[in-house]
PLY file of the C-alpha trace (Angstrom):
ply
format ascii 1.0
element vertex 512
property float x
property float y
property float z
element edge 511
property int vertex1
property int vertex2
end_header
27.67 -10.38 1.57
25.07 -9.40 4.17
21.78 -11.30 3.63
18.78 -9.20 2.58
17.03 -10.12 5.84
18.88 -7.28 7.52
18.55 -4.65 4.82
15.57 -2.80 6.29
17.20 -2.93 9.70
20.53 -1.37 8.77
19.86 1.25 6.12
21.39 4.42 7.59
24.98 4.93 6.57
24.99 8.72 6.81
22.56 11.61 6.60
23.67 13.95 3.82
22.91 17.58 3.24
21.60 17.81 -0.32
22.84 20.52 -2.65
21.45 21.58 -5.98
24.62 20.55 -7.81
24.48 16.90 -6.78
23.40 14.51 -9.54
23.37 10.97 -8.11
23.97 7.84 -10.16
20.58 6.11 -10.50
22.21 2.80 -9.57
23.66 4.01 -6.28
21.57 6.20 -4.00
23.17 4.97 -0.79
24.52 8.40 0.15
20.95 9.78 0.02
19.57 7.47 2.70
17.73 9.46 5.39
15.84 6.85 7.42
17.73 6.01 10.64
18.57 2.45 11.52
15.93 0.98 13.84
17.10 -0.02 17.31
18.23 -3.57 18.01
15.62 -3.69 20.77
12.08 -4.51 19.57
9.75 -1.88 18.13
6.22 -2.71 16.97
5.13 -0.87 13.82
2.19 -0.82 11.42
-1.51 -0.17 12.10
-3.03 0.31 15.52
-6.52 -0.75 14.42
-7.74 -3.65 12.30
-11.19 -4.45 10.91
-12.72 -7.89 10.32
-16.13 -9.50 9.98
-17.56 -11.91 12.58
-16.40 -15.48 12.06
-13.96 -14.72 9.25
-10.48 -16.26 9.36
-8.02 -13.87 10.98
-4.32 -13.78 10.21
-1.94 -11.03 11.28
1.82 -10.94 11.48
2.86 -8.42 14.14
5.13 -5.91 12.35
8.21 -5.63 14.54
11.80 -4.58 13.98
14.69 -5.55 16.23
17.34 -8.18 16.56
16.00 -11.73 16.23
15.04 -13.91 18.00
12.08 -11.95 19.37
9.46 -13.45 21.67
5.91 -12.12 21.34
3.11 -12.04 23.90
-0.39 -10.57 24.32
-1.89 -9.62 27.66
-5.55 -10.52 26.98
-6.04 -12.33 23.69
-9.68 -12.29 22.50
-11.46 -15.66 22.52
-11.00 -17.48 19.25
-7.52 -16.15 18.52
-4.14 -17.73 19.19
-0.58 -16.41 18.99
2.56 -18.10 17.75
4.96 -16.47 20.24
8.11 -17.19 18.22
6.88 -15.90 14.86
4.50 -13.23 16.13
1.59 -14.47 13.99
-1.99 -14.23 15.29
-4.58 -16.60 13.77
-8.13 -17.74 14.44
-11.48 -15.94 14.30
-13.78 -13.86 16.50
-17.47 -14.70 16.47
-19.06 -11.66 18.06
-19.17 -8.08 16.85
-17.44 -5.53 19.05
-14.21 -3.71 19.75
-11.34 -5.71 21.26
-8.37 -3.76 22.62
-5.23 -5.43 23.96
-1.45 -5.02 24.12
1.00 -6.55 21.69
4.38 -7.08 23.35
7.78 -8.09 21.95
10.96 -8.97 23.83
14.54 -9.85 22.92
17.79 -9.78 24.85
18.14 -6.05 24.12
14.81 -4.91 25.56
11.05 -5.07 25.28
8.24 -3.06 23.72
4.44 -3.03 24.09
1.85 -1.29 21.98
-1.94 -1.11 22.06
-3.82 -2.81 19.23
-7.54 -2.79 18.51
-9.58 -5.25 16.46
-13.01 -3.98 15.44
-15.29 -6.84 14.48
-18.10 -5.47 12.37
-18.94 -4.61 8.79
-15.82 -2.71 7.69
-12.49 -3.97 6.43
-9.30 -2.05 5.64
-9.66 0.41 8.52
-6.21 1.67 7.53
-4.91 1.78 3.94
-3.77 -1.65 2.66
-0.01 -2.16 2.47
1.72 -4.71 0.28
3.02 -5.57 -3.19
1.45 -6.07 -6.63
3.03 -7.91 -9.54
1.92 -5.76 -12.50
4.56 -3.10 -13.05
7.46 -5.52 -12.82
6.27 -8.94 -14.07
3.27 -8.15 -16.34
2.35 -11.29 -18.35
5.43 -13.13 -17.02
3.92 -13.61 -13.54
3.91 -17.15 -12.11
3.28 -19.14 -8.94
7.04 -19.28 -8.41
7.41 -15.48 -8.61
4.50 -14.98 -6.20
5.99 -17.31 -3.60
9.37 -15.62 -4.01
7.71 -12.22 -3.47
6.22 -13.49 -0.21
9.66 -14.75 0.87
11.19 -11.38 -0.01
8.53 -9.46 1.89
9.67 -11.32 5.00
13.40 -11.43 4.30
13.71 -7.77 3.28
12.05 -6.62 6.50
9.08 -5.00 4.70
6.67 -7.15 6.69
8.19 -5.72 9.88
6.77 -2.32 8.90
3.23 -3.47 8.06
3.41 -4.62 4.44
1.21 -7.70 4.26
-0.59 -8.18 0.92
1.12 -10.22 -1.84
-1.07 -9.56 -4.88
-1.23 -11.10 -8.35
-2.39 -8.72 -11.03
-3.49 -9.75 -14.54
-2.38 -12.85 -16.48
-2.93 -15.71 -14.02
-5.96 -17.03 -15.93
-6.11 -18.67 -19.35
-5.65 -16.20 -22.21
-8.69 -16.07 -24.47
-8.03 -17.63 -27.93
-4.31 -18.08 -27.23
-2.47 -20.90 -29.03
0.35 -20.86 -26.48
0.03 -24.18 -24.58
1.37 -22.60 -21.39
-1.28 -19.87 -21.15
-3.95 -20.95 -23.67
-6.67 -23.59 -23.65
-10.05 -23.95 -21.98
-10.87 -20.92 -19.84
-13.38 -22.71 -17.55
-14.24 -26.29 -16.60
-17.53 -28.06 -17.30
-19.08 -26.47 -14.19
-18.04 -22.96 -15.19
-15.25 -22.68 -12.62
-12.42 -20.48 -13.87
-9.17 -22.22 -14.76
-5.66 -20.95 -14.21
-2.95 -21.12 -16.83
-0.10 -23.61 -16.40
2.07 -21.06 -14.59
-0.31 -21.35 -11.63
-0.75 -25.07 -10.94
-2.10 -24.75 -7.38
-3.80 -21.54 -6.25
-4.83 -22.92 -2.86
-1.32 -24.21 -2.25
0.08 -20.78 -3.14
-2.24 -18.88 -0.78
-1.50 -21.40 1.98
2.19 -20.72 1.45
1.63 -16.97 1.74
-0.65 -17.33 4.77
1.87 -19.56 6.54
4.19 -16.55 6.60
1.50 -14.45 8.27
0.85 -12.55 5.03
-2.24 -12.13 2.85
-2.86 -12.97 -0.80
-4.51 -10.81 -3.45
-6.00 -11.49 -6.87
-7.16 -9.62 -9.98
-9.90 -9.98 -12.58
-12.25 -7.90 -14.74
-16.06 -7.87 -14.64
-15.89 -8.02 -18.45
-15.47 -11.06 -20.71
-11.70 -10.57 -20.69
-9.07 -8.67 -18.73
-7.01 -5.74 -19.97
-4.34 -8.18 -21.18
-6.89 -10.47 -22.87
-7.23 -13.19 -20.24
-10.52 -14.70 -18.99
-12.82 -12.29 -17.13
-15.74 -12.80 -14.75
-18.61 -11.77 -17.04
-21.70 -13.95 -16.34
-19.65 -16.02 -13.86
-19.46 -13.51 -11.02
-21.05 -15.70 -8.34
-18.90 -18.70 -9.19
-15.76 -16.60 -9.27
-16.42 -14.95 -5.92
-16.84 -18.37 -4.32
-13.77 -19.75 -6.11
-11.60 -16.85 -4.98
-12.74 -17.36 -1.38
-12.23 -21.13 -1.59
-8.71 -20.55 -2.89
-8.06 -18.37 0.16
-7.63 -14.89 -1.30
-7.93 -11.80 0.90
-7.96 -8.99 -1.68
-9.56 -8.53 -5.11
-8.71 -5.87 -7.69
-11.68 -5.58 -10.05
-10.62 -3.89 -13.30
-13.18 -2.32 -15.70
-11.33 -3.29 -18.94
-13.61 -5.05 -21.47
-16.71 -4.46 -19.37
-17.13 -1.16 -21.21
-18.53 -3.22 -24.13
-21.13 -4.80 -21.84
-22.01 -1.89 -19.53
-24.94 -0.75 -21.66
-24.42 2.93 -20.95
-22.45 5.52 -19.03
-24.88 6.53 -16.29
-23.97 6.17 -12.63
-26.00 2.95 -12.43
-24.09 1.51 -15.39
-20.75 2.45 -13.84
-21.63 1.15 -10.39
-23.40 -2.08 -11.39
-20.47 -4.53 -11.80
-18.83 -3.39 -8.58
-22.05 -3.50 -6.59
-22.66 -7.03 -7.85
-19.20 -8.30 -6.85
-19.30 -6.37 -3.55
-22.54 -8.08 -2.55
-21.20 -11.49 -3.54
-18.06 -11.01 -1.47
-20.14 -10.22 1.60
-21.60 -13.73 1.36
-18.24 -15.52 1.38
-16.77 -17.11 4.47
-13.70 -14.90 4.54
-12.82 -11.20 4.40
-11.89 -10.02 0.90
-10.95 -6.36 0.47
-12.38 -5.01 -2.82
-10.36 -2.52 -4.88
-12.29 -0.79 -7.67
-10.11 -0.19 -10.71
-12.20 1.99 -13.04
-10.00 5.06 -13.42
-12.16 7.66 -11.69
-15.17 7.42 -13.99
-18.39 8.96 -12.71
-16.58 10.66 -9.80
-16.09 7.28 -8.14
-14.75 8.92 -4.98
-18.32 10.07 -4.27
-19.87 6.59 -4.33
-17.03 4.05 -4.22
-17.48 3.45 -0.49
-20.92 1.99 -1.17
-19.43 -0.86 -3.20
-15.78 -1.23 -2.23
-12.90 -0.43 0.12
-10.73 1.61 -2.25
-11.05 3.02 -5.74
-8.68 4.22 -8.42
-9.15 7.93 -9.01
-7.09 8.27 -12.23
-5.58 6.32 -15.10
-2.57 4.05 -14.73
0.35 5.83 -13.11
2.83 3.69 -15.01
1.57 5.14 -18.30
1.86 8.75 -17.12
4.74 10.51 -18.86
7.13 12.92 -17.21
6.10 16.48 -18.16
8.60 18.54 -16.26
7.41 16.83 -13.10
7.43 13.02 -12.96
4.16 11.19 -13.60
3.42 10.43 -9.95
3.13 14.17 -9.31
0.48 14.50 -12.05
-1.49 11.59 -10.60
-0.97 12.63 -6.99
-2.05 16.23 -7.54
-5.33 14.96 -9.02
-5.91 12.40 -6.27
-5.23 15.00 -3.57
-8.32 16.95 -4.61
-10.61 14.19 -3.34
-9.52 14.40 0.30
-13.06 14.85 1.73
-14.06 11.34 0.60
-11.45 9.26 2.43
-12.06 7.66 5.82
-11.46 4.29 7.54
-12.34 1.49 5.13
-12.81 3.98 2.27
-9.66 5.06 0.42
-8.78 7.06 -2.68
-6.27 5.01 -4.68
-3.80 6.83 -6.98
-2.13 3.55 -8.08
1.08 1.86 -6.99
4.48 2.98 -5.73
6.89 2.62 -8.63
10.42 2.94 -7.30
13.43 0.62 -7.24
13.41 -1.63 -10.32
10.25 -1.24 -12.45
9.21 -2.25 -15.96
8.12 0.02 -18.80
4.32 -0.22 -18.77
3.97 0.85 -22.41
5.98 -2.18 -23.52
5.37 -4.49 -20.54
9.16 -4.63 -20.47
11.47 -6.20 -17.92
12.56 -4.02 -15.03
15.33 -1.50 -14.80
16.27 1.11 -12.17
13.79 3.96 -11.81
14.66 7.28 -13.41
13.24 9.14 -10.40
15.77 11.15 -8.40
16.16 10.44 -4.68
14.28 13.69 -3.96
11.37 12.59 -6.16
11.18 9.18 -4.49
10.90 10.79 -1.06
8.16 13.05 -2.45
6.32 10.03 -3.88
6.21 8.11 -0.59
5.45 11.27 1.40
2.52 12.23 -0.81
1.01 8.73 -0.77
1.37 8.57 3.02
-0.22 11.97 3.58
-3.06 11.14 1.19
-3.90 7.95 3.14
-3.37 6.03 -0.09
-2.87 2.26 -0.19
0.87 1.67 0.05
1.24 -1.00 -2.61
4.77 -1.34 -4.02
4.98 -2.71 -7.58
8.70 -2.91 -8.21
11.06 -5.88 -8.25
11.06 -7.58 -4.86
14.24 -9.45 -5.76
16.22 -6.22 -6.25
15.41 -4.29 -3.08
18.44 -2.11 -2.38
19.11 -0.14 0.78
17.85 3.16 -0.64
14.53 1.73 -1.87
13.96 0.07 1.49
14.77 3.30 3.31
11.96 4.97 1.31
9.49 2.11 1.84
10.40 1.34 5.45
10.36 4.54 7.51
8.03 3.75 10.41
7.28 7.42 11.21
6.20 8.11 7.62
4.13 4.91 7.55
2.54 5.89 10.87
1.11 8.98 9.16
-0.40 6.77 6.45
-1.77 4.25 8.97
-3.16 6.78 11.45
-6.44 5.45 12.91
-8.39 8.67 12.22
-8.18 7.84 8.53
-7.98 11.44 7.33
-6.62 12.26 3.91
-4.44 15.36 3.98
-6.09 18.63 2.97
-4.60 20.85 0.31
-3.31 23.98 2.05
-1.65 25.56 -0.98
-1.25 24.63 -4.63
0.65 26.85 -7.09
2.97 26.30 -10.05
5.95 26.25 -7.69
4.74 24.61 -4.49
2.24 22.16 -3.08
1.44 21.91 0.63
-0.60 19.18 2.34
-1.67 18.94 5.99
-3.08 15.87 7.72
-4.63 15.90 11.20
-3.63 12.85 13.26
-5.19 10.94 16.13
-2.94 12.39 18.85
-3.74 16.00 17.92
-0.59 16.52 15.88
-0.53 17.57 12.22
1.68 16.09 9.52
2.77 18.54 6.83
4.21 17.92 3.38
6.03 20.85 1.76
6.53 19.83 -1.89
8.85 21.79 -4.18
7.58 21.74 -7.79
10.60 23.67 -9.06
13.65 22.30 -10.86
15.91 23.94 -8.29
16.10 24.31 -4.53
13.30 26.47 -3.16
12.24 27.99 0.17
8.84 26.77 1.39
6.87 27.68 4.49
3.67 26.90 6.37
2.02 29.42 8.68
0.04 28.60 11.80
-2.76 30.75 10.41
-3.08 28.38 7.45
-3.31 25.49 9.91
-5.77 27.34 12.17
-3.53 27.05 15.22
-1.76 29.65 17.35
1.38 30.06 19.45
4.28 27.65 19.53
4.55 24.24 17.93
7.19 21.51 18.14
8.34 20.26 14.70
9.90 16.91 13.84
11.52 15.88 10.54
9.92 12.50 9.77
12.41 11.24 7.18
15.38 11.90 9.44
13.29 11.06 12.54
14.78 14.09 14.23
13.25 16.92 16.28
13.95 20.25 14.61
12.78 22.54 17.42
9.90 24.76 18.52
8.59 27.43 16.17
6.27 30.42 16.58
3.67 31.38 13.95
5.29 29.51 11.04
7.83 26.94 9.85
10.00 27.44 6.78
12.79 25.45 5.17
14.70 24.92 1.95
13.46 21.97 -0.11
15.31 20.08 -2.86
14.12 20.18 -6.51
10.95 18.09 -6.94
11.55 17.14 -3.30
9.73 17.34 0.00
10.11 18.28 3.63
7.74 16.04 5.58
7.27 17.02 9.21
5.00 16.37 12.16
3.91 19.33 14.21
2.63 19.32 17.79
0.91 22.56 18.94
2.12 23.42 22.45
0 1
1 2
2 3
3 4
4 5
5 6
6 7
7 8
8 9
9 10
10 11
11 12
12 13
13 14
14 15
15 16
16 17
17 18
18 19
19 20
20 21
21 22
22 23
23 24
24 25
25 26
26 27
27 28
28 29
29 30
30 31
31 32
32 33
33 34
34 35
35 36
36 37
37 38
38 39
39 40
40 41
41 42
42 43
43 44
44 45
45 46
46 47
47 48
48 49
49 50
50 51
51 52
52 53
53 54
54 55
55 56
56 57
57 58
58 59
59 60
60 61
61 62
62 63
63 64
64 65
65 66
66 67
67 68
68 69
69 70
70 71
71 72
72 73
73 74
74 75
75 76
76 77
77 78
78 79
79 80
80 81
81 82
82 83
83 84
84 85
85 86
86 87
87 88
88 89
89 90
90 91
91 92
92 93
93 94
94 95
95 96
96 97
97 98
98 99
99 100
100 101
101 102
102 103
103 104
104 105
105 106
106 107
107 108
108 109
109 110
110 111
111 112
112 113
113 114
114 115
115 116
116 117
117 118
118 119
119 120
120 121
121 122
122 123
123 124
124 125
125 126
126 127
127 128
128 129
129 130
130 131
131 132
132 133
133 134
134 135
135 136
136 137
137 138
138 139
139 140
140 141
141 142
142 143
143 144
144 145
145 146
146 147
147 148
148 149
149 150
150 151
151 152
152 153
153 154
154 155
155 156
156 157
157 158
158 159
159 160
160 161
161 162
162 163
163 164
164 165
165 166
166 167
167 168
168 169
169 170
170 171
171 172
172 173
173 174
174 175
175 176
176 177
177 178
178 179
179 180
180 181
181 182
182 183
183 184
184 185
185 186
186 187
187 188
188 189
189 190
190 191
191 192
192 193
193 194
194 195
195 196
196 197
197 198
198 199
199 200
200 201
201 202
202 203
203 204
204 205
205 206
206 207
207 208
208 209
209 210
210 211
211 212
212 213
213 214
214 215
215 216
216 217
217 218
218 219
219 220
220 221
221 222
222 223
223 224
224 225
225 226
226 227
227 228
228 229
229 230
230 231
231 232
232 233
233 234
234 235
235 236
236 237
237 238
238 239
239 240
240 241
241 242
242 243
243 244
244 245
245 246
246 247
247 248
248 249
249 250
250 251
251 252
252 253
253 254
254 255
255 256
256 257
257 258
258 259
259 260
260 261
261 262
262 263
263 264
264 265
265 266
266 267
267 268
268 269
269 270
270 271
271 272
272 273
273 274
274 275
275 276
276 277
277 278
278 279
279 280
280 281
281 282
282 283
283 284
284 285
285 286
286 287
287 288
288 289
289 290
290 291
291 292
292 293
293 294
294 295
295 296
296 297
297 298
298 299
299 300
300 301
301 302
302 303
303 304
304 305
305 306
306 307
307 308
308 309
309 310
310 311
311 312
312 313
313 314
314 315
315 316
316 317
317 318
318 319
319 320
320 321
321 322
322 323
323 324
324 325
325 326
326 327
327 328
328 329
329 330
330 331
331 332
332 333
333 334
334 335
335 336
336 337
337 338
338 339
339 340
340 341
341 342
342 343
343 344
344 345
345 346
346 347
347 348
348 349
349 350
350 351
351 352
352 353
353 354
354 355
355 356
356 357
357 358
358 359
359 360
360 361
361 362
362 363
363 364
364 365
365 366
366 367
367 368
368 369
369 370
370 371
371 372
372 373
373 374
374 375
375 376
376 377
377 378
378 379
379 380
380 381
381 382
382 383
383 384
384 385
385 386
386 387
387 388
388 389
389 390
390 391
391 392
392 393
393 394
394 395
395 396
396 397
397 398
398 399
399 400
400 401
401 402
402 403
403 404
404 405
405 406
406 407
407 408
408 409
409 410
410 411
411 412
412 413
413 414
414 415
415 416
416 417
417 418
418 419
419 420
420 421
421 422
422 423
423 424
424 425
425 426
426 427
427 428
428 429
429 430
430 431
431 432
432 433
433 434
434 435
435 436
436 437
437 438
438 439
439 440
440 441
441 442
442 443
443 444
444 445
445 446
446 447
447 448
448 449
449 450
450 451
451 452
452 453
453 454
454 455
455 456
456 457
457 458
458 459
459 460
460 461
461 462
462 463
463 464
464 465
465 466
466 467
467 468
468 469
469 470
470 471
471 472
472 473
473 474
474 475
475 476
476 477
477 478
478 479
479 480
480 481
481 482
482 483
483 484
484 485
485 486
486 487
487 488
488 489
489 490
490 491
491 492
492 493
493 494
494 495
495 496
496 497
497 498
498 499
499 500
500 501
501 502
502 503
503 504
504 505
505 506
506 507
507 508
508 509
509 510
510 511
């Protein structure tokens, strides 16, 4: 049996033509794979720009596909950084503010590849949407140190890290559960100095983050500003300063801060009440000796997209996607259509967050149940990833990392689709058209091209189009199918195509 290490590198078996009559088995989507196999020669993927603060620890695994072994090199490495040429991991720190541009290069016995990369040392983190994995929708209260380390292993072995996925994030349930009699998760919630304690499933947080960092990846954590978390575990209330320092000392790079029980302590519902806990933690994180991306999880209250950038790097705009029921369209469409409305508020370091990507094997959030194969059709899964990429949303997968099949990886690991998400301009796609039958998004990219998503909201195949007038361009434009990574041709005045039920045609258009 072929080891999972090669799964992301060999996913294209054939490129089918979908028909309305096809009803695929949910356990075998292999015939619906669209993403071509990457070349055996090296190709560097992921973001082209990266933000950090002066003096903070830097760790970055160069995302690169191709036959191993690959040897990495950098033409002019900024002072303070060093490269492991065999693993392609950059570590160190940069003391002075500024913009540092250099070439990342990769070489194997099949060829070589170089790509420009820019580090901006300043005040902003997450200059492109974070990419990674979160434990919630698959492990819930079963999460453990062992499962986190395995997820880090799987991010490397599956090839996801070769496309830019880098955060390995614990959600709720790593702390001690308040008033629990279970000896494994109950007990004292803090030590005599007020430092938060982990439950027995997490015996060594620093050892775990070191393990993740050694792979060139980053580690994320979760807590609530309230007395307890959504699942009833210890929160940060009245211990915010201690917790911020503890999280930094443990080595975490990302913090999801979830409103939960804080509603009982907020004191009101004004903007100041809604903003206060996030502003407090944001300011505390600025004082730590490492970069910690802050994700606000407060479900869109108070129009958070209008002020979230003042106190965080990304913010949830809606309720939990995993609790959203299918109402004709699957739940991600309901959430995505709402999130799409807030496109004017996204920019580098400031992202609207519509929640995680729930494909592959996921658990029932209503019951916190063990995972099973998604009930989303292949067409819907392509729509999901396309919409999140066009909306410049964080690409955080929350399915089972131990059950990554070829189809799921083909959805998660298409470098041309990810490139739209990670575009340095940081635009969120604008809504061009929204009706009961169709939804059209357009995102302007750094090179002057435009990425278009034509989403079919019907239960049957449907003809969709985009006119140049709607895009405010004229003449001829070259069009490329991003999922099939195939040039379609040059078109005058408009582009139209048939789209599968609840599916998408995602293209990139270059005006000529």
